[in-house]
MILOKOL-257965 format. One record per residue: residue in one letter; x, y, z of N, C-alpha, C, O in turn; residue number from 0. Coordinates in steps of 0.2 Angstrom, whole numbers, plus 5000, padded with zeros to 4 digits. Each point is the difference from the previous one (the first is absolute). Example, Ala and Ser with C-alpha at 12.3 -4.5 7.8 and 13.67 -1.06 7.14 Angstrom:
('A' (5066 4972 5039) (4996 5006 5000) (5004 5006 5000) (5005 4999 5003) 0);
('S' (4993 5006 4993) (5004 5006 5001) (4996 5005 5003) (5003 5006 5001) 1);
***
This chain:
('M' (5059 4958 4968) (5003 4995 5005) (5004 5005 5005) (5000 4999 5006) 0);
('L' (5005 5006 4991) (5003 5004 5005) (4996 5004 5004) (5002 5001 5006) 1);
('N' (4992 5001 4992) (4995 5004 5004) (4998 4996 5006) (4998 5003 5005) 2);
('N' (5001 4991 4993) (4997 4995 5005) (5006 4997 5005) (4998 4996 5005) 3);
('S' (5008 5006 4994) (5005 4997 5004) (5002 5005 5006) (4996 5005 5001) 4);
('Q' (5009 4992 5003) (5002 5004 5005) (5005 5006 4999) (5002 5004 5004) 5);
('A' (5000 4997 4989) (5005 5005 4998) (4997 5007 5002) (4994 5001 4999) 6);
('D' (5009 5003 5004) (4999 5007 5002) (5000 5005 4994) (4996 5004 5000) 7);
('W' (5010 4995 4996) (5001 5005 4995) (5001 4996 4994) (5002 4994 4999) 8);
('Y' (4998 5010 4996) (5002 4999 4993) (5006 5003 4999) (5000 5006 5002) 9);
('H' (5006 4992 4997) (5007 5002 4999) (5000 5001 4993) (5001 4995 4996) 10);
('L' (5000 5011 5000) (4999 5002 4993) (5006 5002 4998) (5001 5006 5001) 11);
('D' (5004 4991 4996) (5006 5001 4997) (5000 5004 4993) (4998 4997 4995) 12);
('V' (5004 5010 5006) (5000 5004 4994) (5007 5001 4997) (5004 5002 5004) 13);
('M' (4997 4995 4990) (5007 5001 4997) (5000 5003 4994) (4996 4999 4995) 14);
('D' (5009 5006 5004) (5000 5004 4994) (5006 4998 4995) (5000 5003 4995) 15);
('G' (5003 4991 5005) (5006 4998 4996) (5006 5005 5000) (5004 4999 4996) 16);
('R' (4996 5005 5009) (5006 5004 5001) (5003 5000 5007) (5006 4998 5000) 17);
('F' (4990 5003 5005) (5003 4998 5007) (5002 4993 5000) (5005 4998 5003) 18);
('V' (4990 4998 4995) (5001 4992 5000) (4998 4999 4992) (4996 5003 4997) 19);
('P' (5008 4991 5001) (5000 4998 4994) (4993 4998 4997) (4999 4999 4994) 20);
('N' (4996 4999 5010) (4994 4998 4998) (4995 5005 4999) (5002 5006 5003) 21);
('I' (4992 4994 4993) (4995 5004 5000) (4994 4997 5002) (4999 4994 4998) 22);
('S' (4996 5008 5006) (4995 4998 5003) (4993 5003 4997) (4998 4998 4995) 23);
('F' (4999 5006 5010) (4994 5004 4998) (5000 5007 5004) (5004 5001 5004) 24);
('G' (4991 5002 4994) (4999 5007 5003) (4994 5001 5004) (4997 4996 5003) 25);
('P' (5001 5011 4997) (4994 5001 5004) (4994 4997 4998) (4996 4998 5004) 26);
('M' (5003 5001 4989) (4994 4997 4998) (4998 4994 5003) (4994 4998 5002) 27);
('L' (5012 4997 4999) (4998 4993 5003) (4999 5001 5008) (4996 4996 5003) 28);
('I' (5007 5010 5000) (4998 5000 5007) (4993 5002 5001) (4997 4999 5005) 29);
('Q' (5000 5005 4990) (4993 5002 5000) (4996 4993 5000) (4994 5000 5003) 30);
('F' (5008 4995 4993) (4995 4994 5000) (5002 4996 5006) (4995 4997 5003) 31);
('F' (5010 5003 5000) (5001 4997 5007) (4995 5004 5005) (4996 4997 5004) 32);
('R' (5004 5009 4997) (4997 5004 5004) (4992 4998 5000) (4997 5000 5005) 33);
('K' (5000 5000 4988) (4994 4998 4999) (4998 4992 5002) (4994 4999 5002) 34);
('A' (5011 4998 4998) (4999 4992 5001) (5001 4999 5008) (5000 4994 5002) 35);
('T' (5002 5010 5002) (5001 4998 5007) (5000 5006 5005) (5000 5006 4998) 36);
('N' (4999 4992 5007) (5000 5005 5006) (5007 4999 5004) (5001 5004 5004) 37);
('K' (5002 4991 4995) (5007 5000 5003) (5005 5005 4998) (5000 5003 4995) 38);
('T' (5005 4999 5010) (5005 5004 4999) (5003 4999 4993) (5001 4995 4998) 39);
('C' (5000 5011 4998) (5004 4999 4994) (5007 5003 5002) (5000 5006 5002) 40);
('D' (5005 4990 4998) (5007 5002 5002) (5003 5001 4993) (5002 4995 4997) 41);
('V' (5000 5011 5001) (5003 5001 4993) (5007 5001 5001) (5002 5005 5003) 42);
('H' (5002 4991 4994) (5008 5000 5001) (5002 5003 4993) (5000 4997 4995) 43);
('L' (5003 5009 5005) (5002 5004 4994) (5007 4998 5000) (5004 5003 5003) 44);
('M' (4998 4993 4992) (5007 4998 4998) (5001 5004 4994) (5002 4997 4995) 45);
('I' (4998 5009 5005) (5001 5005 4995) (5004 5006 5001) (5000 5002 5006) 46);
('E' (5003 5001 4989) (5004 5006 5000) (4994 5006 5001) (4995 5000 4997) 47);
('E' (5008 5005 5006) (4995 5006 5001) (4993 4998 5002) (4996 5002 4997) 48);
('P' (5004 4995 5009) (4993 4998 5002) (4995 5007 5002) (4994 4999 5000) 49);
('E' (5009 5006 5001) (4997 5006 5002) (4995 5002 4994) (4995 5002 5001) 50);
('R' (5007 4996 4993) (4996 5002 4993) (4994 4996 5000) (4995 5002 4997) 51);
('Y' (5004 4992 5007) (4994 4996 4999) (4997 4998 5006) (4995 4997 4999) 52);
('A' (5007 5005 5007) (4997 5000 5006) (4993 5001 5000) (4996 4996 5002) 53);
('E' (5003 5010 4996) (4993 5002 5000) (4995 4996 4996) (4994 4997 5002) 54);
('A' (5008 5001 4992) (4996 4995 4996) (4998 4993 5003) (4995 4997 4998) 55);
('F' (5010 5001 5006) (5000 4993 5004) (4995 5001 5006) (4996 4996 5001) 56);
('Q' (5004 5010 5002) (4996 5002 5005) (4992 5001 4998) (4996 4997 5002) 57);
('Q' (5004 5006 4992) (4994 5001 4997) (4997 4993 4997) (4994 4999 5000) 58);
('A' (5010 4996 4999) (4997 4994 4998) (4999 4995 5005) (4997 4995 4999) 59);
('G' (5004 5008 5008) (4998 4996 5005) (5005 4997 5005) (4998 4996 5004) 60);
('A' (5008 5006 4995) (5005 4997 5005) (4999 5003 5006) (4999 5006 5001) 61);
('D' (5001 4989 5005) (5000 5002 5007) (5007 5001 5003) (5001 5004 5004) 62);
('I' (5004 4992 4993) (5007 5001 5003) (5004 5001 4992) (4999 4997 4995) 63);
('I' (5005 5007 5005) (5005 5001 4994) (5007 5000 5003) (5002 5004 5005) 64);
('T' (5002 4992 4992) (5006 4998 5003) (5005 5003 4994) (4999 4998 4994) 65);
('V' (5007 5006 5007) (5004 5003 4996) (5007 4996 5002) (5001 4998 5006) 66);
('H' (5004 5002 4989) (5006 4997 5002) (5005 5006 5002) (5000 5005 4996) 67);
('A' (5003 4994 5010) (5005 5005 5002) (5005 5002 4994) (5002 5006 4999) 68);
('E' (5000 4988 4998) (5005 5001 4994) (4998 5004 4994) (5004 5002 4996) 69);
('A' (4989 4999 5003) (4997 5003 4994) (4999 5008 5003) (4998 5004 4995) 70);
('C' (5003 4998 5011) (4997 5006 5002) (5006 5005 5002) (5004 4998 5006) 71);
('T' (4998 5007 4990) (5005 5004 5002) (4998 5005 5006) (5005 5001 5004) 72);
('H' (4989 5000 4997) (4997 5004 5006) (4995 4995 5004) (4994 5001 4998) 73);
('L' (5008 4994 5005) (4996 4995 5003) (4995 5004 5005) (4994 4998 4999) 74);
('H' (5007 5007 5005) (4996 5003 5005) (4995 5003 4996) (4994 4999 5001) 75);
('R' (5007 5004 4993) (4995 5004 4996) (4995 4995 4997) (4994 5001 5000) 76);
('N' (5009 4993 4998) (4995 4994 4998) (4996 4998 5005) (4994 4999 4999) 77);
('I' (5009 5000 5007) (4995 4997 5005) (4994 5006 5002) (4995 4998 5001) 78);
('Q' (5008 5008 4999) (4994 5006 5002) (4995 5000 4994) (4994 5001 5001) 79);
('Q' (5008 4998 4993) (4996 4999 4995) (4995 4995 5000) (4994 5001 4999) 80);
('L' (5007 4993 5003) (4996 4995 5001) (4995 5001 5006) (4994 4999 5000) 81);
('K' (5009 5004 5006) (4996 5002 5005) (4994 5005 4998) (4994 4999 5002) 82);
('S' (5008 5006 4994) (4996 5004 4998) (4994 4998 4995) (4995 5003 4999) 83);
('L' (5007 4992 4998) (4994 4996 4996) (4996 4996 5004) (4996 4996 4997) 84);
('G' (5005 5003 5009) (4996 4997 5005) (5000 4992 4999) (4996 4996 5001) 85);
('V' (5010 5002 4998) (5003 4992 4999) (5004 4999 5006) (5004 5005 5002) 86);
('K' (4997 4989 5000) (5006 4998 5004) (5005 5000 4996) (5000 4997 4994) 87);
('A' (5006 5006 5009) (5007 5001 4997) (5004 4994 5001) (5002 4998 5006) 88);
('G' (5001 4998 4989) (5005 4994 5000) (5006 5003 4997) (5000 5004 4996) 89);
('V' (5005 4993 5007) (5008 5000 4997) (5002 4994 5000) (5000 4996 5005) 90);
('A' (5002 5001 4989) (5003 4995 4998) (5008 4999 5000) (5002 5005 4997) 91);
('L' (5002 4991 5006) (5007 4999 4999) (5002 4994 4997) (4997 4994 5001) 92);
('N' (5007 5008 4994) (5003 4994 4996) (5005 4995 5004) (5003 5003 5006) 93);
('P' (4999 4991 4993) (5004 4997 5004) (5007 5003 5002) (5003 4999 5005) 94);
('H' (5000 5005 4991) (5006 5003 5000) (4999 5007 5005) (5005 5002 5003) 95);
('T' (4989 5000 4997) (4999 5006 5004) (5000 5000 5008) (4995 4996 5002) 96);
('P' (5010 5007 5001) (4999 4999 5008) (4994 5003 5003) (4998 5005 4997) 97);
('V' (5000 4993 5008) (4994 5002 5004) (5001 5008 5002) (4996 5004 5000) 98);
('S' (5011 4997 5001) (5001 5007 5003) (4998 5006 4995) (4999 5006 5002) 99);
('V' (5000 4993 4992) (4998 5004 4994) (4994 5003 5002) (4999 5006 4998) 100);
('I' (4996 4991 5006) (4993 5004 5002) (5000 5001 5007) (4995 5002 5003) 101);
('G' (5011 4999 5000) (5000 5002 5007) (4996 5006 5002) (4996 5000 5005) 102);
('E' (5005 5005 4990) (4998 5007 5001) (4993 5001 4998) (4997 5005 5001) 103);
('V' (5000 4990 4996) (4993 5000 4998) (4995 4995 5003) (4994 5000 4999) 104);
('I' (5009 4995 5005) (4997 4995 5003) (4993 5002 5003) (4995 4996 5000) 105);
('R' (5005 5009 5004) (4994 5002 5003) (4994 5002 4995) (4995 5000 5003) 106);
('D' (5007 5002 4991) (4995 5003 4995) (4997 4995 4996) (4996 5001 4996) 107);
('I' (5008 4992 5005) (4997 4994 4995) (4995 4995 5004) (5000 4999 5006) 108);
('D' (4995 4999 4990) (4996 4995 5003) (5002 4992 4998) (4998 4996 5004) 109);
('L' (5006 5004 4991) (5002 4993 4999) (5007 5000 4997) (5002 5005 4996) 110);
('V' (5002 4991 5006) (5007 4999 4997) (5000 4992 4996) (4999 4995 5004) 111);
('C' (5002 5006 4990) (5000 4994 4996) (5007 4997 4999) (5003 5002 4995) 112);
('L' (4999 4994 5009) (5007 4997 4998) (5001 4995 4995) (4997 4994 5001) 113);
('M' (5005 5007 4993) (5001 4995 4995) (5005 4995 5002) (5006 5001 5002) 114);
('S' (4991 4993 4998) (5004 4994 5002) (5003 4996 4994) (5003 4995 5001) 115);
('V' (4995 5008 4993) (5003 4997 4993) (5002 5007 4997) (4998 5006 5003) 116);
('N' (5005 4994 4991) (5000 5005 4996) (4994 5002 4996) (4998 4995 4997) 117);
('P' (5000 5011 5003) (4994 5000 4997) (4999 5000 4992) (5004 5002 4996) 118);
('G' (4989 4996 5003) (5000 5000 4992) (4997 4994 4998) (4997 5000 4994) 119);
('F' (5005 4994 5009) (4997 4993 4998) (4997 4996 5006) (5002 5002 5005) 120);
('G' (4994 4994 4994) (4997 4996 5006) (5004 4993 4999) (5003 4999 4995) 121);
('G' (4996 4997 5010) (5003 4993 5001) (5007 5000 5002) (5003 4995 4998) 122);
('Q' (5001 5010 5005) (5006 5000 5002) (5000 4998 5007) (4996 5000 5004) 123);
('Q' (5011 4998 4998) (5001 4997 5006) (5001 5006 5006) (5003 5005 4998) 124);
('F' (4994 4994 5007) (5001 5005 5006) (5008 5001 5002) (5003 4995 5001) 125);
('I' (4999 5011 4999) (5007 5002 5002) (5001 4999 5007) (4996 5004 5004) 126);
('P' (5007 4992 4999) (5000 4998 5008) (5003 5007 5003) (4997 5001 5006) 127);
('H' (5007 5003 4991) (5002 5006 5005) (4994 5004 5001) (5001 5005 5004) 128);
('T' (4993 4995 4993) (4995 5004 5001) (4998 4999 5008) (4997 5005 5002) 129);
('L' (5004 4990 5001) (4998 4999 5007) (5004 5004 5004) (4997 5003 5005) 130);
('I' (5009 4999 4994) (5004 5005 5003) (4996 5007 4999) (4999 5003 5005) 131);
('K' (4999 4998 4989) (4998 5007 4999) (4993 5001 5003) (4999 5005 5002) 132);
('I' (4997 4990 4998) (4993 5000 5004) (5002 5002 5008) (4998 5005 5002) 133);
('R' (5007 4992 5000) (5001 5000 5008) (5003 5008 5001) (4998 5004 5004) 134);
('E' (5006 4998 4991) (5003 5007 5000) (4993 5005 5000) (5000 5005 5003) 135);
('L' (4996 4993 4992) (4994 5005 4998) (4995 5000 5006) (4998 5005 5002) 136);
('R' (5001 4990 5001) (4996 4999 5006) (5002 5004 5006) (4996 5004 5004) 137);
('E' (5011 4996 4997) (5003 5004 5005) (5000 5008 4999) (4999 5004 5004) 138);
('L' (5002 4997 4990) (4999 5008 4998) (4993 5002 5001) (4999 5005 5003) 139);
('I' (4996 4991 4995) (4993 5001 5001) (4999 5002 5007) (4997 5005 5002) 140);
('N' (5004 4990 5002) (4999 5000 5007) (5003 5005 5004) (4997 5003 5004) 141);
('S' (5010 4999 4994) (5004 5005 5003) (4997 5007 4998) (5001 5005 5003) 142);
('S' (4996 4995 4991) (4997 5008 4997) (4994 5001 5002) (4998 5006 5000) 143);
('G' (4998 4989 5003) (4993 5001 5001) (4995 5000 4994) (4994 5001 5000) 144);
('S' (5009 4997 4995) (4997 4999 4993) (4995 4994 5001) (5001 4995 5004) 145);
('N' (4993 5006 4992) (4995 4994 5000) (5000 4996 4993) (4996 4997 4999) 146);
('A' (5010 5004 4998) (5000 4997 4993) (4999 4993 5000) (5003 4997 5005) 147);
('H' (4994 4999 4991) (5000 4993 4999) (5006 4998 4996) (5003 5004 4996) 148);
('I' (5000 4990 5005) (5005 4997 4997) (4997 4995 4995) (4998 4995 5002) 149);
('E' (5003 5006 4991) (4997 4996 4995) (5006 4996 4997) (5005 5004 4998) 150);
('I' (4995 4990 5001) (5005 4996 4996) (4997 4998 4993) (4995 4997 4999) 151);
('D' (5010 5004 4996) (4996 4999 4993) (5006 4996 4997) (5005 5003 4998) 152);
('G' (4994 4991 5001) (5004 4996 4995) (5003 4993 5004) (5004 5000 5005) 153);
('G' (4993 4995 4991) (5003 4994 5003) (4997 4997 5006) (5003 4995 5004) 154);
('V' (4991 5008 4998) (4997 4997 5007) (4997 4994 4999) (4997 5000 4994) 155);
('T' (5004 4995 5010) (4998 4994 5000) (4997 4997 5007) (5002 5003 5005) 156);
('L' (4994 4992 4995) (4997 4997 5006) (5006 4998 5005) (5000 5001 5006) 157);
('Q' (5006 4998 4990) (5006 4997 5004) (5003 5006 5004) (5002 4999 5005) 158);
('N' (5000 5006 4991) (5004 5006 5003) (4996 5006 5004) (5003 5004 5003) 159);
('A' (4989 4995 4995) (4996 5005 5004) (5001 5001 5007) (5000 5005 5003) 160);
('P' (5000 4989 5000) (5001 5000 5008) (5007 5005 5002) (5000 5004 5005) 161);
('S' (5005 4994 4991) (5006 5003 5002) (5000 5008 4998) (5002 5005 5004) 162);
('I' (4995 4997 4991) (4999 5007 4998) (4996 5004 5005) (5001 5005 5001) 163);
('V' (4993 4991 5001) (4995 5004 5005) (5003 5000 5007) (4999 5005 5004) 164);
('A' (5006 4990 4998) (5004 5000 5006) (5004 5006 5000) (5002 5002 5005) 165);
('A' (5001 5000 4989) (5005 5005 4999) (4997 5006 5002) (5004 5005 5001) 166);
('G' (4989 4996 4998) (4997 5007 5001) (4996 5002 4994) (4997 5006 5000) 167);
('A' (5002 4990 4995) (4995 5002 4994) (4993 4998 5003) (4999 4996 5004) 168);
('D' (4996 5009 4993) (4993 4999 5001) (4996 5000 4994) (4994 4999 5000) 169);
('V' (5009 5001 4994) (4996 5000 4993) (5004 4995 4996) (5006 5002 4999) 170);
('L' (4991 4993 4998) (5004 4996 4996) (4996 5000 4993) (4994 4999 4999) 171);
('V' (5010 5002 4996) (4998 5001 4993) (5002 4992 4997) (5006 4999 5000) 172);
('A' (4989 4997 4997) (5001 4994 4998) (4997 4999 4993) (4993 5000 5000) 173);
('G' (5010 4999 4995) (4999 4999 4994) (4999 4993 4998) (4995 4997 5000) 174);
('N' (5011 5000 4998) (5000 4994 4997) (4998 4995 5005) (4998 4994 4998) 175);
('T' (5004 5007 5009) (4997 4996 5005) (4993 4998 5001) (4998 4995 5001) 176);
('V' (4999 5011 4997) (4992 5000 5000) (4997 4997 4993) (4996 4995 5000) 177);
('F' (5007 5008 4995) (4997 4999 4993) (5001 4993 4997) (4997 4997 4996) 178);
('K' (5010 5000 5006) (5001 4994 4998) (4999 4994 5005) (5001 4994 4999) 179);
('A' (4996 5008 5006) (4997 4995 5005) (4994 4996 4997) (4995 5003 4997) 180);
('A' (5004 4991 5005) (4995 4996 4998) (4993 5003 5003) (4995 5000 4997) 181);
('D' (5006 5003 5009) (4994 5003 5004) (5002 5006 5002) (5001 5001 5006) 182);
('P' (4999 5005 4989) (5002 5007 5003) (4997 5002 5006) (5003 5002 5005) 183);
('V' (4990 4998 4996) (4996 5002 5005) (5004 4997 5007) (5001 5003 5005) 184);
('A' (5000 4991 4995) (5003 4996 5006) (5006 5003 5001) (5002 5001 5005) 185);
('T' (5002 5000 4990) (5007 5002 5000) (5000 5008 5004) (5004 5002 5004) 186);
('I' (4991 5001 4994) (4999 5008 5003) (4998 4999 5007) (5002 5004 5004) 187);
('A' (4994 4991 4998) (4998 4999 5007) (5006 4998 5004) (5001 5002 5006) 188);
('Q' (5004 4993 4991) (5006 4998 5004) (5005 5006 5001) (5003 5001 5005) 189);
('L' (4997 5004 4989) (5005 5005 5002) (4996 5005 5005) (5004 5003 5005) 190);
('K' (4990 4998 4995) (4997 5004 5005) (5001 4998 5007) (5001 5004 5005) 191);
('K' (4999 4989 4995) (5001 4997 5007) (5007 5002 5003) (5001 5002 5006) 192);
('V' (5004 4998 4989) (5007 5002 5002) (5001 5007 5002) (5003 5002 5005) 193);
('V' (4993 5003 4991) (5000 5006 5003) (4997 5002 5006) (5002 5004 5004) 194);
('A' (4992 4992 4997) (4997 5001 5006) (5003 4997 5006) (4998 5002 5006) 195);
('A' (5006 4994 4993) (5003 4996 5006) (5004 5004 5005) (5002 4997 5005) 196);
***
C-alpha cells in the first residue's frame, strides 16, 4: 500500500529503551524495509551512543540517518561519521532543545528533524511552540547557506500541516494520521498537496 502511495520516504523510528522509554527495532528490520521498497529509508535513531550503531544501520540500507543532538557529546564527529558512511546526515532536536544548538554545524547537515512531541511514543499532540522553532530554523538555514531539509516529527495532522509548511517545514512525518485513517493512501495524497502548495 505504501509503496503505491505518494509517500516519498519511510520514517523508521529506532528506540533503545534508554534515550527514550520505548523499545522498537534494530538494523534487521531496516534490511526488510530496504528489500521491500525503493523509497528512501529515513532512519531516526532515538538511541544513546548512536556512533556505535551507525555503520550497522547504513549497511542495513538506511539512506538518511538522524541522530539526536541530546545524545551526541561530539555532534560534529557524529555528523562526519555519517557522511563518511555515504548516508545523508540528520540531526534531531527535542522540544526543549533550542535551534541555536546546531548553529555551528548547520552547513554540514542534510536534515534537521524537529520533534514536535516528546520522543518515544506515537499519538501525542503537536506542541504549538514548534511553529516558532520552525521559523527560527528556516532563518538559520537561509542565512547560513545550508541546504538542510526541515522535518517535523510528531502530531502532524491534516489540520495543522498547512501552518507547519507555511512556517518553513518541507518534510512531514505522519504516523497515526496516516495509519488510523479510513483511507491511508488518500490521506498521504492530501498531505503531499499541502507540502507541494
